[in-house]
N, C-alpha and C positions, 0 to 999 in steps of 0.2 A: 182241408179243401182250399183254404185261403192261400196256402203256400204254393200249390200247383196251379192255381187259376191263371196267373199271368203267363206261366209257361204254356198252358193249354192255348191261350189266346194267340201267343206268338207262334206256336207250332202250327196250329190250324190255319192261321192267316198266311203262313208260308206254304203249307202243303196243299190246301184245298184249291187255291186258284190254279194249280197245275193239273188238277184232275179233270178228265173229260166228263162232260155232262153236269158239272156243278152249276146250280142255278143261283142267281142273285148277283148283286153288284158289290163291288169292293171299293173302299176308300183307302187312301194312304194316310197313315198316322205319322206326323212328322217326328223326327228325332228330338229328344229333349233330355235335359239334365235337371235333377232336382235333389234336394238335400233331405235326408231322413235321419232320424235319431234312433240309435240302437236302444231298444227298450230296457235292456239289462245293464248296459254300461253307461248309457247317456252320451256316447260318442257320436257326433254327427258324421254321416257318411254321404258322399255325393254318388248318386246313381245315374248312370248314363244308359239311355235306351235308344237304339238305332231306329230309324223309320221302318215301318212295316205296314202290310196291307191287312185290312180287317173287313169281314163281310158286313154289309149294312143290315142284315137280318140275323136272327138267332140261328145257331146250328142245332139241328135236331139230334136226338140221341142216336138215331139210325145213321145219320151222316158221320157223327163223331165216332161211332163204333166201326164204321167201314174204313175210316182213316187210321184210328188209333188201336183198334182191336180190343178195346174194353169200354165199359160204360161206367163212369164215376157217379152217376146220378142216384140219389136216394129214392126219388119218386120216378119209377120206370114207366116208359111208354115211348114207342118208336117216334111218334110225332111230337113228343114233348121236347122242350129245349134242354140242353145240358145244364 
């Protein structure tokens, strides 16, 4: 789950604002660069992330399913957060 979580945030923040009837406010997360170290090799790597928009509220499992077509949550419930 940890590996796909950033992708989910980026994808949803890109897709959901364009959908009709989506409730809530969005904020822009600024572009950033940071350095991480590979856990296996110990080699530092610079990671760049472009700016993106993110909802100020949690995405429910129902909203996530409507956009993505699957529900990755362990504890299920349409009104529960992903």
